[in-house]
matplotlib code that plots the C-alpha trace (Angstrom):
import matplotlib.pyplot as plt

x = [55.4, 53.6, 55.2, 55.5, 54.0, 54.2, 51.3, 51.6, 48.4, 49.6, 46.6, 45.7, 46.0, 47.2, 44.5, 45.7, 49.4, 48.8, 51.8, 52.5, 52.6, 50.8, 52.7, 54.0, 56.0, 57.2, 61.0, 62.4, 66.1, 66.2, 64.3, 60.5, 58.8, 57.3, 60.7, 62.2, 59.3, 59.7, 63.4, 63.1, 60.7, 62.8, 66.0, 64.5, 62.1, 63.4, 59.8, 58.8, 56.8, 56.1, 53.2, 52.2, 48.5, 48.3, 45.6, 44.6, 45.9, 49.2, 51.8, 54.8, 55.4, 56.9, 59.5, 60.2, 63.9, 65.3, 62.8, 64.3, 63.8, 60.9, 58.4, 55.1, 52.6, 48.9, 46.7, 43.7, 43.2, 39.8, 38.3, 39.5, 42.4, 40.1, 38.7, 42.2, 43.2, 40.1, 40.8, 44.5, 43.5, 41.2, 44.0, 46.3, 43.8, 45.4, 48.9, 48.2, 47.4, 45.1, 47.9, 50.3, 51.1, 50.1, 51.9, 50.0, 52.1, 51.3, 53.2, 53.9, 55.7, 59.3, 61.0, 59.6, 62.6, 64.2, 63.9, 60.1, 59.6, 61.6, 59.6, 56.3, 57.3, 58.7, 55.7, 53.2, 55.0, 52.7, 49.6, 46.5, 45.1, 47.8, 48.3, 49.9, 52.5, 51.2, 52.4, 50.6, 49.0, 51.2, 49.7, 46.6, 43.6, 41.0, 37.6, 36.8, 33.4, 33.6, 34.3, 37.0, 38.1, 38.1, 37.5, 37.1, 37.9, 34.8, 36.2, 39.4, 39.5, 41.0, 44.1, 44.5, 44.5, 44.6, 47.1, 47.9, 47.8, 50.7, 51.7, 52.6, 49.5, 50.2, 47.4, 46.8, 45.6, 42.5, 41.6, 41.9, 39.9, 37.1, 37.3, 37.2, 34.4, 32.0, 30.7, 31.3, 35.0, 35.0, 34.3, 37.3, 40.4, 42.8, 43.0, 42.8, 39.4, 38.0, 39.5, 38.0, 34.6, 35.0, 35.1, 38.9, 41.4, 44.6, 47.7, 49.3, 53.1, 55.0, 56.0, 58.1, 57.6, 60.0, 57.5, 56.2, 53.3, 53.9, 50.7, 51.8, 54.7, 56.5, 56.6, 59.2, 61.9, 61.2, 61.3, 64.6, 66.1, 64.8, 66.3, 69.6, 69.7, 68.7, 71.5, 74.0, 72.4, 72.1, 75.7, 77.6]
y = [140.8, 137.4, 135.0, 131.2, 129.3, 125.5, 123.6, 119.9, 118.0, 115.3, 114.5, 111.1, 107.8, 105.9, 103.1, 101.5, 101.6, 99.8, 99.6, 100.7, 104.4, 106.6, 106.3, 109.9, 108.9, 105.5, 105.3, 105.9, 105.1, 105.9, 109.2, 109.7, 110.1, 113.5, 114.8, 113.9, 115.5, 118.7, 118.8, 118.3, 121.2, 123.4, 122.7, 123.1, 126.0, 128.0, 129.1, 132.1, 129.8, 126.1, 124.6, 121.0, 120.4, 117.8, 115.7, 117.2, 114.1, 113.8, 112.2, 112.2, 115.6, 117.4, 114.7, 114.1, 114.3, 115.5, 118.4, 121.9, 124.7, 127.1, 124.6, 125.2, 122.5, 123.4, 121.0, 121.5, 118.2, 117.1, 113.8, 114.0, 115.5, 118.2, 119.1, 119.4, 121.8, 123.9, 124.1, 125.0, 127.8, 129.2, 129.0, 131.0, 133.8, 136.3, 135.8, 135.4, 137.9, 136.8, 136.9, 134.7, 131.4, 128.3, 125.1, 122.1, 119.0, 115.4, 114.4, 111.0, 112.4, 112.7, 112.2, 115.2, 116.2, 119.7, 120.5, 119.7, 122.1, 124.8, 124.2, 124.6, 127.9, 129.3, 128.3, 129.7, 132.9, 135.3, 133.1, 134.5, 131.1, 128.5, 124.9, 121.6, 119.1, 116.2, 113.6, 112.5, 109.1, 106.6, 103.2, 101.7, 102.3, 99.6, 100.2, 97.4, 96.0, 97.0, 93.6, 94.2, 90.6, 89.4, 92.3, 92.0, 94.6, 95.9, 98.7, 100.3, 104.0, 106.4, 108.0, 111.0, 114.2, 112.5, 113.5, 111.9, 114.6, 115.0, 117.6, 120.3, 122.0, 125.7, 128.3, 131.8, 131.9, 133.9, 131.4, 128.5, 130.2, 130.7, 127.2, 125.6, 127.9, 125.7, 122.6, 120.5, 121.1, 118.6, 115.8, 116.8, 114.6, 117.4, 121.2, 121.5, 119.8, 122.4, 125.2, 123.8, 124.0, 127.8, 127.7, 128.2, 126.1, 125.1, 124.9, 121.5, 121.5, 118.4, 116.5, 113.4, 109.6, 109.9, 111.9, 108.7, 108.8, 106.3, 104.3, 100.8, 99.5, 98.1, 101.7, 102.6, 100.5, 102.1, 105.6, 104.8, 103.8, 106.9, 109.1, 107.3, 107.9, 111.6, 112.1, 111.1, 113.1, 116.3, 116.2, 119.1]
z = [33.7, 33.9, 36.3, 35.9, 38.8, 39.0, 40.6, 41.2, 42.3, 44.6, 46.8, 45.2, 46.9, 43.8, 43.9, 40.7, 41.9, 45.2, 47.5, 51.1, 50.2, 47.6, 44.3, 44.5, 47.5, 46.2, 45.9, 42.5, 42.4, 46.1, 46.0, 46.2, 42.9, 43.9, 45.0, 41.6, 39.8, 41.8, 41.3, 37.5, 37.2, 39.5, 37.5, 34.0, 34.6, 37.5, 38.2, 40.3, 42.7, 43.2, 45.0, 45.7, 46.4, 49.1, 50.9, 54.2, 56.0, 54.0, 56.3, 53.9, 52.3, 55.3, 55.9, 52.2, 51.2, 47.9, 47.5, 46.7, 49.2, 48.7, 47.5, 49.4, 50.3, 50.1, 52.1, 49.8, 48.2, 46.9, 46.1, 42.5, 40.6, 39.1, 42.6, 43.9, 41.1, 41.7, 45.4, 44.7, 42.3, 44.9, 47.5, 45.2, 44.4, 46.7, 45.2, 41.5, 38.7, 35.8, 33.3, 35.4, 33.9, 35.9, 34.9, 36.2, 36.2, 37.3, 40.4, 38.8, 35.7, 37.0, 33.6, 31.6, 29.4, 29.9, 26.2, 26.2, 29.1, 27.3, 24.2, 26.0, 27.6, 24.4, 22.2, 24.6, 25.6, 23.8, 23.8, 25.6, 26.5, 26.8, 25.9, 26.8, 26.0, 23.8, 21.3, 18.2, 18.5, 16.5, 17.4, 15.9, 18.3, 19.1, 20.7, 23.2, 24.0, 27.6, 29.1, 31.7, 32.1, 28.5, 26.1, 22.4, 19.7, 18.1, 16.0, 14.8, 15.6, 13.1, 14.7, 12.3, 14.3, 17.7, 20.3, 23.7, 26.3, 28.7, 31.4, 32.1, 30.9, 30.9, 31.1, 32.3, 35.9, 34.9, 32.2, 34.6, 37.3, 34.8, 33.5, 37.0, 38.1, 36.1, 37.9, 34.8, 35.3, 38.1, 35.6, 33.4, 33.3, 32.6, 32.6, 28.8, 28.8, 31.2, 29.2, 26.0, 27.6, 27.6, 23.8, 23.7, 21.8, 23.8, 21.8, 21.4, 21.9, 21.0, 24.1, 24.5, 24.9, 27.8, 29.7, 31.3, 33.8, 36.6, 37.0, 38.1, 40.2, 37.1, 35.7, 38.4, 36.7, 33.3, 34.9, 36.5, 33.2, 31.5, 34.3, 34.0, 30.3, 30.7, 33.3, 30.7, 27.9, 30.0, 31.4, 30.0]

ax = plt.figure().add_subplot(projection="3d")
ax.plot(x, y, z, "-o")
ax.set_aspect("equal")
plt.show()
């Protein structure tokens, strides 16, 4: 029977976030962001195994509080997220079967709703490839002229059929290993893009606007508000 294995890439330094510590270790309502992310997935999915892919010189994970027992740190981080995922998949080769499910989730998405996680697992249960949480694009999209300081809109982009990718992204281990064996995978910004390069079509499973990705310090207050609201909603 295929197992469900969570992999959280957490080797980045969070350059856009700034701050005294990498954003995955920034305090979110008193608990590190990464610890809240791990706890959320542990509670909602009860996975067979959980791994966190870390930078080789990570100084925070081993003393992080709030992390459930049994979560294993892999010091295999690369220079990019995709390199970290490739290294982690290689590190798991001896303990994974090709049909095992790997759920790759951003360390900085601590608010992914329980029902979205359940929906992802249920919709992909019998899929041979896998898929990802995503939400249809609702806002009008503008293409800028590339000026970082004072950009101008040069075109309006049709949003029909466009989806905003989220995580987890859930694929068979064998599919991910094949996808990340290609050198081009290192330029991919998510696992689905690498899988698409194999000629496969990942399934889109409706996610949630609450599945916020923390990018800037001000996002912490919004994430705290979302978590507080979820605590009320999820209380029996």
